[in-house]
N, C-alpha and C positions, 0 to 999 in steps of 0.2 A: 756774220757767218755763224750758223748753228751746226753743231755736231751731234749725231745720234750714236750712242754706244750700245744700242740694242735694248735699252731700258728707258732712257730719258734723253731729252735734248738740252744741250748746254751752249751758252754763248761764248764764242771765241773772241779774243782780243784782236781787233783789226786796225788799231790806231786811227779810228774814225774815217778810214778810207771808204769810198763808195764803190760797190762792186755790182756789176751787171750779170756776171756769170762765174761759175766755179767748176773745177774739175779736180778730182782727188786721185792720187796714185798710191794710196796706202793709208793705214790708220794714222791719224794726227798729221797728215800731210795733204796739202792741197795747193793748187794754183788758182788765182782769181784775176778777173779782168774787169775793167770799168771805164768810166769817163776819162777823157784827156789822156788816153793811151796808158792808163795804169795797168800794170801787171805786177802781182805780188805773189811771193812764194811763202807759204806757211809750213814750217817744219818743226814739229814737237815743241810748240809754244813760242817759236820765234818767227816773226814776220819780216821778210826782206823785200824791198822794192827792186824791181828789175827795170833798168833803163832801156827804152826802146826807141827813143828819138822820134816820137810822134805825139801829136795832140788830138788825133782822131779818137772819137769814142769807140770803145770796144764792146761788142755785143755777145760774143761767145768764145769759149776756150775749150780745148780738147787736146789730148796727147796720148802717146803710147808708153812714155816713160818720162822721168824727170829731165831727160836730156833730149826729148823730142816733143815739144809742145807748140801747138798752133793757136793763135788768137785772131779773130776777124772782127771787122767793124765798118765804120762809115767810109765812104768814097773808095771802096774796093780794097781797104786795108787788110793785108794778111801779114801777121808777124810770126816769126819762128824763133823759138828759144832752144838752144842746143846744150843747155846745162852750164854754159859759160857766158854767152852773149845773145842778145836779141837782135834779129835783123828783119828788115821789111822785104817781103818777096814780091816779085813782079806778077801782076794778075791780068793786065791789059783791060781792066774795067775800072770805072769810077763809081759804079753803083754800090749802094750799101749792102754789106753782108751781115747776116744775122744768125747763121748757124754753121757749125763745123763738126765733122765726125769722120772717122776713117776706120778701116779694119787692119791697116798695116802702115808702116812708115812711108811706103810708096803707093798708097791707095787712100787718099783723103778727099773728102767732098766738102764744098762750102756753098751755101745758098743765100739768096738775098732778093733785092729789088727787081721788079719786072721779070720775074721768073728766072733770074740768074742762077745758074748752076755751074760751078767750077770743079775740076778734078785735078788732083796733084799726083803725078806718077813717080815722085821721088826726085825729079829733076826740074820740072816746070808745071805751071798751071795752064789748063786749057778749058775753053768753054764747051758746055754740052747743051744740046737742044732740049728744053723742058716742055715745050708745047703750051706754056701759059705765060701771061704777063702779070700774074699776081705776085705780091710780095711774099716770098717764101721765108718762113720764120725759123724753121728748124729742120735738121736732117739726122737720121740715125738708121742703123740696119744691123744685119748679122754677118754679112760678107760683102765682097765686091760685086756680087751678083744678086744681092737682096738688100736694097737701100730704099728708105722712105723719106719723103720731104713733105712738109705740111705748111698751110697758109690760110688766108681768109676764105670765107664762104665754103668752109668744109673741104678745101682742096687737099687731097692726098695724092702724091705722085709716087710711083714705084719704078725702080730701076732694076733690070734683070741682067745687067752687065753689058747691054747693047743699047737699049732704048728706055726712055722715061715714058710711062703711060699713066693717065689719070684713072684713079679708082673711084667707085661709087661709094658715098658715105651717107648715113642717115641724118646728118646735121649740116646746116649751112652756116654755122658759127665760125668765128675766127679761131683756128687751131694754132697754138703757139709752141707746142713741144711734142716730141715723139720719142719713143724708146721701144726697142725690140729685144725680147729674150730669145725668141726662135722665129723662124719664118711663119709659124702658125700661132704666135703669141706676141702681138704688137699692141701698144697703147699710144693713143694721142689724146692730148688734153687742150682745153681752150676756154673761151669766154663762156659766162653763164654756168660755170661748173661742169662744162661738157667733158665727159670721159668716153672715148670710143675704143673699142677693142676689135682686133683683126684676128680671125682664126685660121688664116691661110686661104680662105675663100671669100668671106664677106666681112664688112665692118658693121658692128652693132653698137648701139648706145647703152651705156651702163649708168646706174644710179650712183651719183657721187655724194648726195646728201647736202649739197651746197649750190648756191647760184653765184658765188664769187668767182672771178676769173682765175683760172689755173694757168700757170706760166712755165712749169717745169715738171718732168716726170722721169723716174728712174726706178730700176728694180733689181732683183736678184734671181738667179736660176732656181731658187727654192720656191718661187712664185710670189714672193712679197713685192709689192709695188708702192712707191712713195710719190706723191704729187704735192707741189707747193704753189701757193697763189697769193692773192691780195690779203692785206691785213694780218700777215703772219700765219696764214692758214697752211696747215700741213695735213694731208690725208695719207692714211696707211691702209693698204689692202693686202689681205692674205687669201689663199684659196679657200680657207675654211670659214671666213666671215666677211660681211660687207664692209665698205669703207667706214673708217672711224675718224672723228675730228678731235685731236687733242686740243685742250683749251689751256 
């Protein structure tokens, strides 16, 4: 795990655990998920393993606070951590899940194999019709009525609070991550260094300066955006200059 303090990236001690996903809830604090059901909590230099009684690989993690964290993974696994214990939630699917995001404790989305989209209302998970059978890799949005999911062949789905619809994109590559600052400022990244931007009306391709696969993207309301990918690649974008690749 690497941490950026606004000037440089530093390596955090993770006791040699393997992680597939990370979510932070404050400076020097994060939750990470990985193979064999691993969930770890890092708090100001201390790493603590959380027991979740599963050996299924975990692919994504997200939360609203340190006492409300969701992790998803293989065979329909959804884990919830309430700050004290980790429990497995019932999803009524055995399909792999690869992305999770929400806008509130009672409004959480998970996506995965064969177009699977699940929604959590604070009490139970239910399936939503996606209109695709593609493997959805990530989900993010700005509200319960503005949610994006991405996958292979340039698939981007948008949810308006009632229906998921497919949007037209300029690239057919596998998209692996999505992040939204506002309804008119959304980024998706994927294979071949693909970076797509949505301005509220259309998706357009942007120059990334790399052909390496990009697997995660996240940003700030200030306009800064970070993307990570293969071979330790980290891209940084601001409104005033093009992407740069720290070495």
